[in-house]
DOPAVEX-833373 format. One record per atom (N, C-alpha, C): residue in one letter; atom name; x, y, z; residue number from 1. Coordinates in steps of 0.02 Angstrom, whole numbers, plus 32768, in hexadecimal, padded with zeros to 4 digits. Example, Ala and Ser with C-alpha at 12.3 -4.5 7.8 and 13.67 -1.06 7.14 Angstrom:
# residues 2
+------+------+------+------+------+-----+
! rest ! atom !   xx !   yy !   zz !  nr !
+------+------+------+------+------+-----+
!    A !    N ! 8294 ! 7EE4 ! 8186 !   1 !
!    A !   CA ! 8267 ! 7F1F ! 8186 !   1 !
!    A !    C ! 8294 ! 7F5B ! 8186 !   1 !
!    S !    N ! 8282 ! 7F90 ! 8162 !   2 !
!    S !   CA ! 82AC ! 7FCB ! 8165 !   2 !
!    S !    C ! 8285 ! 8002 ! 818A !   2 !
+------+------+------+------+------+-----+
//
This chain:
# residues 116
+------+------+------+------+------+-----+
! rest ! atom !   xx !   yy !   zz !  nr !
+------+------+------+------+------+-----+
!    X !    N ! 0990 ! 368E ! 6A1D !   1 !
!    X !   CA ! 09D5 ! 3671 ! 6A3D !   1 !
!    X !    C ! 09FF ! 365F ! 6A0E !   1 !
!    X !    N ! 0A3F ! 3671 ! 6A13 !   2 !
!    X !   CA ! 0A73 ! 365B ! 69E1 !   2 !
!    X !    C ! 0A93 ! 3618 ! 69E8 !   2 !
!    X !    N ! 0AB4 ! 35FE ! 69B8 !   3 !
!    X !   CA ! 0AD2 ! 35C4 ! 69C1 !   3 !
!    X !    C ! 0AFC ! 35B3 ! 69FA !   3 !
!    X !    N ! 0B25 ! 35E3 ! 6A00 !   4 !
!    X !   CA ! 0B55 ! 35DD ! 6A3B !   4 !
!    X !    C ! 0B2B ! 35E9 ! 6A8A !   4 !
!    X !    N ! 0AFD ! 3609 ! 6A8C !   5 !
!    X !   CA ! 0AD0 ! 360F ! 6AC7 !   5 !
!    X !    C ! 0AA9 ! 35D2 ! 6AD0 !   5 !
!    X !    N ! 0A96 ! 35B2 ! 6A97 !   6 !
!    X !   CA ! 0A70 ! 3573 ! 6A9E !   6 !
!    X !    C ! 0AA4 ! 353F ! 6AB9 !   6 !
!    X !    N ! 0AD6 ! 3536 ! 6AA6 !   7 !
!    X !   CA ! 0B07 ! 3500 ! 6AB2 !   7 !
!    X !    C ! 0B13 ! 3505 ! 6B00 !   7 !
!    X !    N ! 0B28 ! 354C ! 6B10 !   8 !
!    X !   CA ! 0B36 ! 3557 ! 6B58 !   8 !
!    X !    C ! 0AF8 ! 354D ! 6B88 !   8 !
!    X !    N ! 0AC1 ! 355E ! 6B6F !   9 !
!    X !   CA ! 0A85 ! 3553 ! 6B97 !   9 !
!    X !    C ! 0A78 ! 3504 ! 6BA6 !   9 !
!    X !    N ! 0A79 ! 34E4 ! 6B6D !  10 !
!    X !   CA ! 0A69 ! 3496 ! 6B71 !  10 !
!    X !    C ! 0A9A ! 3475 ! 6B96 !  10 !
!    X !    N ! 0ADD ! 3486 ! 6B91 !  11 !
!    X !   CA ! 0B07 ! 3464 ! 6BB9 !  11 !
!    X !    C ! 0B11 ! 3471 ! 6C00 !  11 !
!    X !    N ! 0B00 ! 34B7 ! 6C11 !  12 !
!    X !   CA ! 0AF7 ! 34C8 ! 6C4E !  12 !
!    X !    C ! 0ABB ! 34B0 ! 6C77 !  12 !
!    X !    N ! 0A8E ! 34A4 ! 6C53 !  13 !
!    X !   CA ! 0A4D ! 3482 ! 6C70 !  13 !
!    X !    C ! 0A4A ! 343B ! 6C61 !  13 !
!    X !    N ! 0A7F ! 3416 ! 6C55 !  14 !
!    X !   CA ! 0A7C ! 33CE ! 6C42 !  14 !
!    X !    C ! 0A57 ! 33A1 ! 6C69 !  14 !
!    X !    N ! 0A47 ! 33B0 ! 6CAF !  15 !
!    X !   CA ! 0A1D ! 3388 ! 6CD3 !  15 !
!    X !    C ! 09DB ! 33AB ! 6CF0 !  15 !
!    X !    N ! 09D3 ! 33E9 ! 6CD5 !  16 !
!    X !   CA ! 099C ! 3410 ! 6CEC !  16 !
!    X !    C ! 095C ! 3408 ! 6CB3 !  16 !
!    X !    N ! 0928 ! 33EA ! 6CD0 !  17 !
!    X !   CA ! 08E9 ! 33DC ! 6CA4 !  17 !
!    X !    C ! 08BA ! 3411 ! 6CB1 !  17 !
!    X !    N ! 08C6 ! 3440 ! 6CE2 !  18 !
!    X !   CA ! 089C ! 3476 ! 6CF5 !  18 !
!    X !    C ! 0893 ! 34B2 ! 6CC3 !  18 !
!    X !    N ! 0860 ! 34CD ! 6CB7 !  19 !
!    X !   CA ! 0857 ! 3502 ! 6C87 !  19 !
!    X !    C ! 0845 ! 34F0 ! 6C42 !  19 !
!    X !    N ! 0855 ! 3520 ! 6C14 !  20 !
!    X !   CA ! 084A ! 3515 ! 6BCC !  20 !
!    X !    C ! 0884 ! 352A ! 6BA3 !  20 !
!    X !    N ! 0881 ! 3508 ! 6B66 !  21 !
!    X !   CA ! 08B9 ! 3513 ! 6B33 !  21 !
!    X !    C ! 0893 ! 3533 ! 6AFA !  21 !
!    X !    N ! 08B2 ! 3569 ! 6ADA !  22 !
!    X !   CA ! 0895 ! 3582 ! 6A9E !  22 !
!    X !    C ! 08A5 ! 3558 ! 6A5D !  22 !
!    X !    N ! 0885 ! 355C ! 6A21 !  23 !
!    X !   CA ! 0894 ! 353C ! 69E9 !  23 !
!    X !    C ! 08D9 ! 3545 ! 69DD !  23 !
!    X !    N ! 08EF ! 3582 ! 69D9 !  24 !
!    X !   CA ! 093A ! 3599 ! 69CA !  24 !
!    X !    C ! 096A ! 356A ! 69ED !  24 !
!    X !    N ! 0958 ! 356D ! 6A3C !  25 !
!    X !   CA ! 098A ! 3547 ! 6A67 !  25 !
!    X !    C ! 0984 ! 3501 ! 6A4F !  25 !
!    X !    N ! 0952 ! 34DF ! 6A42 !  26 !
!    X !   CA ! 094E ! 349B ! 6A36 !  26 !
!    X !    C ! 097A ! 348F ! 69F2 !  26 !
!    X !    N ! 0964 ! 34AF ! 69BC !  27 !
!    X !   CA ! 0979 ! 349D ! 697C !  27 !
!    X !    C ! 09C6 ! 34AF ! 6975 !  27 !
!    X !    N ! 09E2 ! 34E1 ! 6992 !  28 !
!    X !   CA ! 0A29 ! 34F1 ! 698F !  28 !
!    X !    C ! 0A47 ! 34B9 ! 69B5 !  28 !
!    X !    N ! 0A33 ! 34A3 ! 69E3 !  29 !
!    X !   CA ! 0A54 ! 3475 ! 6A0F !  29 !
!    X !    C ! 0A54 ! 342E ! 69E3 !  29 !
!    X !    N ! 0A1D ! 3421 ! 69C0 !  30 !
!    X !   CA ! 0A1C ! 33EA ! 698D !  30 !
!    X !    C ! 0A4E ! 33EE ! 695C !  30 !
!    X !    N ! 0A56 ! 342A ! 6945 !  31 !
!    X !   CA ! 0A8A ! 3433 ! 690C !  31 !
!    X !    C ! 0AD2 ! 3427 ! 692A !  31 !
!    X !    N ! 0ADD ! 343F ! 6968 !  32 !
!    X !   CA ! 0B1A ! 342F ! 698D !  32 !
!    X !    C ! 0B2A ! 33E7 ! 6993 !  32 !
!    X !    N ! 0AF2 ! 33BC ! 699E !  33 !
!    X !   CA ! 0AF7 ! 3379 ! 69A8 !  33 !
!    X !    C ! 0B0C ! 3353 ! 6965 !  33 !
!    X !    N ! 0AF6 ! 336D ! 692F !  34 !
!    X !   CA ! 0B04 ! 335A ! 68EB !  34 !
!    X !    C ! 0B48 ! 3364 ! 68DE !  34 !
!    X !    N ! 0B61 ! 339E ! 68E5 !  35 !
!    X !   CA ! 0BA5 ! 33B8 ! 68D5 !  35 !
!    X !    C ! 0BD7 ! 338C ! 6907 !  35 !
!    X !    N ! 0BC5 ! 337E ! 6948 !  36 !
!    X !   CA ! 0BF1 ! 3356 ! 696F !  36 !
!    X !    C ! 0BEC ! 330F ! 694D !  36 !
!    X !    N ! 0BBD ! 32F5 ! 6940 !  37 !
!    X !   CA ! 0BB1 ! 32AC ! 691D !  37 !
!    X !    C ! 0BDC ! 32A6 ! 68E4 !  37 !
!    X !    N ! 0BDD ! 32DA ! 68B3 !  38 !
!    X !   CA ! 0C03 ! 32DD ! 687A !  38 !
!    X !    C ! 0C52 ! 32D8 ! 688E !  38 !
!    X !    N ! 0C67 ! 330B ! 68B7 !  39 !
!    X !   CA ! 0CA5 ! 3309 ! 68CB !  39 !
!    X !    C ! 0CBF ! 32CB ! 68E8 !  39 !
!    X !    N ! 0C91 ! 32B1 ! 691C !  40 !
!    X !   CA ! 0CB0 ! 327B ! 6939 !  40 !
!    X !    C ! 0CB2 ! 3240 ! 6909 !  40 !
!    X !    N ! 0C80 ! 323C ! 68DC !  41 !
!    X !   CA ! 0C85 ! 31FF ! 68A8 !  41 !
!    X !    C ! 0CBE ! 320A ! 687E !  41 !
!    X !    N ! 0CD5 ! 3248 ! 686C !  42 !
!    X !   CA ! 0D10 ! 324F ! 683F !  42 !
!    X !    C ! 0D51 ! 323C ! 6869 !  42 !
!    X !    N ! 0D54 ! 324D ! 68A4 !  43 !
!    X !   CA ! 0D86 ! 3239 ! 68D5 !  43 !
!    X !    C ! 0D8A ! 31EF ! 68E3 !  43 !
!    X !    N ! 0D55 ! 31CF ! 68E9 !  44 !
!    X !   CA ! 0D50 ! 3186 ! 68EF !  44 !
!    X !    C ! 0D73 ! 3162 ! 68B2 !  44 !
!    X !    N ! 0D5C ! 317F ! 6879 !  45 !
!    X !   CA ! 0D70 ! 3160 ! 6836 !  45 !
!    X !    C ! 0DC0 ! 316E ! 6827 !  45 !
!    X !    N ! 0DD7 ! 31A9 ! 683C !  46 !
!    X !   CA ! 0E1A ! 31B7 ! 6832 !  46 !
!    X !    C ! 0E49 ! 318C ! 685F !  46 !
!    X !    N ! 0E2E ! 3183 ! 689E !  47 !
!    X !   CA ! 0E5A ! 315E ! 68D3 !  47 !
!    X !    C ! 0E4B ! 3118 ! 68CE !  47 !
!    X !    N ! 0E1D ! 3103 ! 68B4 !  48 !
!    X !   CA ! 0E08 ! 30BD ! 68B8 !  48 !
!    X !    C ! 0DE6 ! 30A7 ! 68ED !  48 !
!    X !    N ! 0DCA ! 30D2 ! 691E !  49 !
!    X !   CA ! 0DA8 ! 30C5 ! 695D !  49 !
!    X !    C ! 0D66 ! 30CE ! 694F !  49 !
!    X !    N ! 0D3B ! 30B5 ! 6983 !  50 !
!    X !   CA ! 0CF7 ! 30BD ! 6985 !  50 !
!    X !    C ! 0CD9 ! 30DE ! 69CA !  50 !
!    X !    N ! 0D0E ! 30F2 ! 69EE !  51 !
!    X !   CA ! 0CFE ! 3103 ! 6A2E !  51 !
!    X !    C ! 0CF6 ! 3151 ! 6A2E !  51 !
!    X !    N ! 0D03 ! 317E ! 6A07 !  52 !
!    X !   CA ! 0D06 ! 31C5 ! 6A0A !  52 !
!    X !    C ! 0CB2 ! 31CD ! 6A01 !  52 !
!    X !    N ! 0C93 ! 31B9 ! 69C6 !  53 !
!    X !   CA ! 0C4C ! 31BD ! 69C1 !  53 !
!    X !    C ! 0C28 ! 31AD ! 69F9 !  53 !
!    X !    N ! 0C35 ! 3171 ! 6A15 !  54 !
!    X !   CA ! 0C12 ! 3154 ! 6A50 !  54 !
!    X !    C ! 0C1E ! 3180 ! 6A8C !  54 !
!    X !    N ! 0C50 ! 31A4 ! 6A9A !  55 !
!    X !   CA ! 0C5F ! 31C7 ! 6AD4 !  55 !
!    X !    C ! 0C3D ! 320F ! 6AC6 !  55 !
!    X !    N ! 0C33 ! 322D ! 6A8A !  56 !
!    X !   CA ! 0C14 ! 3269 ! 6A7B !  56 !
!    X !    C ! 0BCC ! 3264 ! 6A79 !  56 !
!    X !    N ! 0BB1 ! 3222 ! 6A67 !  57 !
!    X !   CA ! 0B6A ! 321B ! 6A6F !  57 !
!    X !    C ! 0B52 ! 320E ! 6ABA !  57 !
!    X !    N ! 0B80 ! 31EE ! 6ADF !  58 !
!    X !   CA ! 0B70 ! 31E2 ! 6B2F !  58 !
!    X !    C ! 0B71 ! 3228 ! 6B54 !  58 !
!    X !    N ! 0BA0 ! 324F ! 6B3B !  59 !
!    X !   CA ! 0BAB ! 3297 ! 6B5F !  59 !
!    X !    C ! 0B75 ! 32C0 ! 6B49 !  59 !
!    X !    N ! 0B53 ! 32BB ! 6B12 !  60 !
!    X !   CA ! 0B1E ! 32E2 ! 6B03 !  60 !
!    X !    C ! 0AD3 ! 32CC ! 6B10 !  60 !
!    X !    N ! 0AD5 ! 3284 ! 6B25 !  61 !
!    X !   CA ! 0A91 ! 3265 ! 6B38 !  61 !
!    X !    C ! 0A6C ! 3293 ! 6B62 !  61 !
!    X !    N ! 0A7D ! 329F ! 6B9E !  62 !
!    X !   CA ! 0A5B ! 32C2 ! 6BCE !  62 !
!    X !    C ! 0A41 ! 330D ! 6BC0 !  62 !
!    X !    N ! 0A74 ! 3330 ! 6BA2 !  63 !
!    X !   CA ! 0A51 ! 3373 ! 6B8A !  63 !
!    X !    C ! 0A28 ! 336E ! 6B52 !  63 !
!    X !    N ! 0A22 ! 3338 ! 6B27 !  64 !
!    X !   CA ! 09F5 ! 332E ! 6AF7 !  64 !
!    X !    C ! 09AD ! 3320 ! 6B0A !  64 !
!    X !    N ! 09B1 ! 32EE ! 6B45 !  65 !
!    X !   CA ! 0974 ! 32E1 ! 6B65 !  65 !
!    X !    C ! 0953 ! 331F ! 6B85 !  65 !
!    X !    N ! 097A ! 333E ! 6BAA !  66 !
!    X !   CA ! 0962 ! 3374 ! 6BD3 !  66 !
!    X !    C ! 094A ! 33B1 ! 6BA3 !  66 !
!    X !    N ! 096A ! 33C6 ! 6B6D !  67 !
!    X !   CA ! 0953 ! 33F5 ! 6B43 !  67 !
!    X !    C ! 0916 ! 33E1 ! 6B1E !  67 !
!    X !    N ! 090C ! 339C ! 6B18 !  68 !
!    X !   CA ! 08CF ! 337D ! 6AED !  68 !
!    X !    C ! 0894 ! 338A ! 6B1E !  68 !
!    X !    N ! 08A4 ! 337E ! 6B64 !  69 !
!    X !   CA ! 0868 ! 3380 ! 6B94 !  69 !
!    X !    C ! 0853 ! 33CD ! 6B99 !  69 !
!    X !    N ! 0889 ! 33F8 ! 6BA4 !  70 !
!    X !   CA ! 0877 ! 3438 ! 6BA5 !  70 !
!    X !    C ! 085F ! 345A ! 6B65 !  70 !
!    X !    N ! 0865 ! 343F ! 6B2F !  71 !
!    X !   CA ! 0847 ! 3452 ! 6AED !  71 !
!    X !    C ! 07FC ! 343D ! 6AF3 !  71 !
!    X !    N ! 07F0 ! 3403 ! 6B0E !  72 !
!    X !   CA ! 07AC ! 33EF ! 6B15 !  72 !
!    X !    C ! 0783 ! 341E ! 6B49 !  72 !
!    X !    N ! 07A4 ! 342C ! 6B7F !  73 !
!    X !   CA ! 078A ! 345A ! 6BB0 !  73 !
!    X !    C ! 0774 ! 3496 ! 6B93 !  73 !
!    X !    N ! 079A ! 34AB ! 6B60 !  74 !
!    X !   CA ! 078D ! 34EC ! 6B42 !  74 !
!    X !    C ! 074B ! 34E7 ! 6B17 !  74 !
!    X !    N ! 0739 ! 34AF ! 6B04 !  75 !
!    X !   CA ! 06F7 ! 34A1 ! 6AE4 !  75 !
!    X !    C ! 06C3 ! 348B ! 6B0D !  75 !
!    X !    N ! 06D3 ! 3494 ! 6B59 !  76 !
!    X !   CA ! 06A9 ! 3481 ! 6B89 !  76 !
!    X !    C ! 0692 ! 3435 ! 6B8E !  76 !
!    X !    N ! 06C8 ! 340D ! 6B7F !  77 !
!    X !   CA ! 06C0 ! 33C6 ! 6B81 !  77 !
!    X !    C ! 06EF ! 33AD ! 6BB8 !  77 !
!    X !    N ! 06E1 ! 3370 ! 6BD3 !  78 !
!    X !   CA ! 070A ! 3350 ! 6C05 !  78 !
!    X !    C ! 074C ! 3332 ! 6BDE !  78 !
!    X !    N ! 077D ! 3332 ! 6C09 !  79 !
!    X !   CA ! 07BE ! 3317 ! 6BE3 !  79 !
!    X !    C ! 07B5 ! 32CE ! 6BD8 !  79 !
!    X !    N ! 0788 ! 32AC ! 6BF8 !  80 !
!    X !   CA ! 077A ! 3266 ! 6BF1 !  80 !
!    X !    C ! 076C ! 3257 ! 6BA6 !  80 !
!    X !    N ! 0750 ! 3289 ! 6B81 !  81 !
!    X !   CA ! 0739 ! 327C ! 6B36 !  81 !
!    X !    C ! 0779 ! 326D ! 6B11 !  81 !
!    X !    N ! 07B3 ! 3278 ! 6B2E !  82 !
!    X !   CA ! 07F9 ! 326B ! 6B0E !  82 !
!    X !    C ! 07FD ! 321E ! 6AFD !  82 !
!    X !    N ! 07DF ! 31FC ! 6B26 !  83 !
!    X !   CA ! 07DE ! 31B4 ! 6B1E !  83 !
!    X !    C ! 07BB ! 31A0 ! 6AE3 !  83 !
!    X !    N ! 0792 ! 31CD ! 6ABC !  84 !
!    X !   CA ! 077A ! 31BD ! 6A7A !  84 !
!    X !    C ! 07AD ! 31A5 ! 6A49 !  84 !
!    X !    N ! 07ED ! 31BA ! 6A56 !  85 !
!    X !   CA ! 0822 ! 31A5 ! 6A1F !  85 !
!    X !    C ! 0829 ! 3159 ! 6A22 !  85 !
!    X !    N ! 0817 ! 3133 ! 6A53 !  86 !
!    X !   CA ! 081E ! 30EE ! 6A52 !  86 !
!    X !    C ! 07F1 ! 30CB ! 6A26 !  86 !
!    X !    N ! 07BE ! 30EE ! 6A13 !  87 !
!    X !   CA ! 078D ! 30D4 ! 69E1 !  87 !
!    X !    C ! 07A7 ! 30E3 ! 699B !  87 !
!    X !    N ! 07BF ! 30AD ! 6971 !  88 !
!    X !   CA ! 07DC ! 30BA ! 6931 !  88 !
!    X !    C ! 07B3 ! 30E3 ! 6900 !  88 !
!    X !    N ! 07D5 ! 3113 ! 68E3 !  89 !
!    X !   CA ! 07BA ! 313C ! 68B2 !  89 !
!    X !    C ! 0785 ! 316F ! 68C8 !  89 !
!    X !    N ! 0751 ! 3151 ! 68DC !  90 !
!    X !   CA ! 0717 ! 317F ! 68F0 !  90 !
!    X !    C ! 0731 ! 31AF ! 6930 !  90 !
!    X !    N ! 074C ! 3191 ! 695F !  91 !
!    X !   CA ! 0765 ! 31B5 ! 6999 !  91 !
!    X !    C ! 0791 ! 31EF ! 6981 !  91 !
!    X !    N ! 07C4 ! 31E0 ! 6957 !  92 !
!    X !   CA ! 07ED ! 3214 ! 6940 !  92 !
!    X !    C ! 07C6 ! 324D ! 691F !  92 !
!    X !    N ! 079D ! 3239 ! 68F4 !  93 !
!    X !   CA ! 0778 ! 326E ! 68CB !  93 !
!    X !    C ! 0750 ! 3298 ! 68FD !  93 !
!    X !    N ! 072D ! 327C ! 6927 !  94 !
!    X !   CA ! 0707 ! 32A7 ! 695C !  94 !
!    X !    C ! 0739 ! 32D1 ! 6980 !  94 !
!    X !    N ! 076D ! 32BA ! 6994 !  95 !
!    X !   CA ! 0799 ! 32E9 ! 69BF !  95 !
!    X !    C ! 07B4 ! 3320 ! 698F !  95 !
!    X !    N ! 07C6 ! 3310 ! 6954 !  96 !
!    X !   CA ! 07E1 ! 3341 ! 691C !  96 !
!    X !    C ! 07B1 ! 3374 ! 6917 !  96 !
!    X !    N ! 0772 ! 3361 ! 6910 !  97 !
!    X !   CA ! 0738 ! 339A ! 6909 !  97 !
!    X !    C ! 073A ! 33C5 ! 6943 !  97 !
!    X !    N ! 0740 ! 33A7 ! 697D !  98 !
!    X !   CA ! 0739 ! 33D5 ! 69BE !  98 !
!    X !    C ! 0772 ! 3400 ! 69C0 !  98 !
!    X !    N ! 07AF ! 33DC ! 69B7 !  99 !
!    X !   CA ! 07EA ! 3407 ! 69B3 !  99 !
!    X !    C ! 07F2 ! 3446 ! 698A !  99 !
!    X !    N ! 07CD ! 343D ! 6951 ! 100 !
!    X !   CA ! 07D2 ! 3469 ! 691D ! 100 !
!    X !    C ! 079B ! 34A3 ! 6928 ! 100 !
!    X !    N ! 0771 ! 3494 ! 694D ! 101 !
!    X !   CA ! 0731 ! 34C4 ! 695A ! 101 !
!    X !    C ! 074B ! 34F5 ! 698B ! 101 !
!    X !    N ! 0729 ! 3532 ! 6988 ! 102 !
!    X !   CA ! 0737 ! 356A ! 69B9 ! 102 !
!    X !    C ! 0722 ! 355A ! 69F8 ! 102 !
!    X !    N ! 0745 ! 356A ! 6A33 ! 103 !
!    X !   CA ! 0732 ! 355A ! 6A73 ! 103 !
!    X !    C ! 06F6 ! 3584 ! 6A8C ! 103 !
!    X !    N ! 06D3 ! 3572 ! 6AC6 ! 104 !
!    X !   CA ! 06A1 ! 359E ! 6AD8 ! 104 !
!    X !    C ! 06AF ! 35E0 ! 6AEC ! 104 !
!    X !    N ! 0684 ! 3617 ! 6AE5 ! 105 !
!    X !   CA ! 0699 ! 365C ! 6AEA ! 105 !
!    X !    C ! 068C ! 3668 ! 6B3A ! 105 !
!    X !    N ! 06BC ! 368D ! 6B56 ! 106 !
!    X !   CA ! 06B6 ! 36A5 ! 6B9E ! 106 !
!    X !    C ! 06C8 ! 3664 ! 6BCC ! 106 !
!    X !    N ! 06BE ! 366F ! 6C04 ! 107 !
!    X !   CA ! 06CF ! 363A ! 6C39 ! 107 !
!    X !    C ! 06A3 ! 35FD ! 6C2E ! 107 !
!    X !    N ! 06B8 ! 35C6 ! 6C40 ! 108 !
!    X !   CA ! 068B ! 3588 ! 6C43 ! 108 !
!    X !    C ! 06A7 ! 355F ! 6C82 ! 108 !
!    X !    N ! 0688 ! 3527 ! 6C90 ! 109 !
!    X !   CA ! 0698 ! 3505 ! 6CCD ! 109 !
!    X !    C ! 06E4 ! 34EF ! 6CD8 ! 109 !
!    X !    N ! 070E ! 34FB ! 6CA3 ! 110 !
!    X !   CA ! 0751 ! 34E9 ! 6CA9 ! 110 !
!    X !    C ! 077D ! 352B ! 6CB2 ! 110 !
!    X !    N ! 075E ! 355E ! 6CB2 ! 111 !
!    X !   CA ! 078D ! 359B ! 6CB7 ! 111 !
!    X !    C ! 0777 ! 35D1 ! 6C8E ! 111 !
!    X !    N ! 079F ! 3609 ! 6C95 ! 112 !
!    X !   CA ! 0796 ! 3643 ! 6C63 ! 112 !
!    X !    C ! 07B2 ! 3633 ! 6C1C ! 112 !
!    X !    N ! 0799 ! 3667 ! 6BED ! 113 !
!    X !   CA ! 07A5 ! 365E ! 6BA5 ! 113 !
!    X !    C ! 07F2 ! 3662 ! 6BA4 ! 113 !
!    X !    N ! 0810 ! 3632 ! 6B73 ! 114 !
!    X !   CA ! 0857 ! 363D ! 6B76 ! 114 !
!    X !    C ! 086F ! 3672 ! 6B47 ! 114 !
!    X !    N ! 0841 ! 368A ! 6B1B ! 115 !
!    X !   CA ! 084E ! 36C0 ! 6AEA ! 115 !
!    X !    C ! 0836 ! 3703 ! 6B09 ! 115 !
!    X !    N ! 0860 ! 3725 ! 6B2E ! 116 !
!    X !   CA ! 084C ! 3767 ! 6B4F ! 116 !
!    X !    C ! 0881 ! 3794 ! 6B3E ! 116 !
+------+------+------+------+------+-----+
//
């Protein structure tokens, strides 16, 4: 999946937790989030506001959660595992390992293989 396809898919499925998300879809969208955050931070600094970054973060919150859930589905794990991020450091490390790993091959209980 390309950068543009990933952004389009994640923003179109901003409330859809059904199915699976490939590694490329997830990580391209994370890169998009980083770019948007940097641009919002620069604009906030230039304009002396703090609202642009907050609006950008709020606008991308739902797509971030849903792509994370769909990425866990690709590993054949429930989306509830995303709550591990509430455990300082250890939860982040466990989720990072799962997000980096290859998804299950073929269909699993959450749907067909996203890489077809």
